[in-house]
N, C-alpha and C positions, 0 to 999 in steps of 0.2 A: 393656490395653496402651497405649491412647491416653492414659490418665492419667499414665503414666510419661513419655511424650513431652512432654505439656503441662507437667508439673511441672518438667522440666529447662529449659524456655525461660523466660527472664526477660522482663518487659514491655518492656524496652528493645530486645531483639532483635526482638520482634514489631513494634514501632513502626518500627524501622530497615528491616525487610523490607517493610512496607507502604509506607513512604516511597520505597524503591527501586522497588517495583512501580509506584506512582503516577507517579514520575518517568519510568519507562520507557514507560508508556502515553502520557504527554504527549509524549515525544520521538517515538514511533512515529506518533502522530496528526499532529504537526507535520510530520514527514517526508512523510507521505502527502498532506497539504494542499499542501505545497511542490511535490511531484512533479506533482500534478494542475494546479497553477497554471503550472508551467513547460511542461507539455504543452499547455495552452491557449494560452500565449503563443507557443510555437513553431508551433502550428497557425495562429495569426493571421499570423505572419511568413511562413510558407510560402504561405498563401492570397494574400498580397500579391505574393510573388515568382514563383509559378508561374502558368502559364496555367490557366484553369478546367478544361480537359480533363485536364491533368496533375495538378491537385489532386484531381480526381475519381478518377483512376486510383490515386493515392496513398491515398485514402480507402478504395477497394475492397480494396487490398492490406492496409492496416491492419486492416480489418474481418475479412478472411480470417485474419489472424494471431490476432485475438481469438477467432474461432470455433475454430481449431485449439488454442489454448492452454486452452480450457475443456473439452476432452476429446471433441470431435466429430470426431476423426481417422478413425474407423472408419465414417463414413457412406458408403454406396455408392450 
């Protein structure tokens, strides 16, 4: 059955698909890097604007959000 599928595809379609996939991977990677960079910059700005105790409280809240987002909601 796979020989029928491969016989119908021309080499141009395979190259086009692999090109689209590689472009998609590059865009997703770039978006992830930009998001982490913006999070880092916003943390630096908040560290300058907030008092140390308020920044620590914010860090505790963000850490608890990370823990609940990873699936540890049922810990008792």
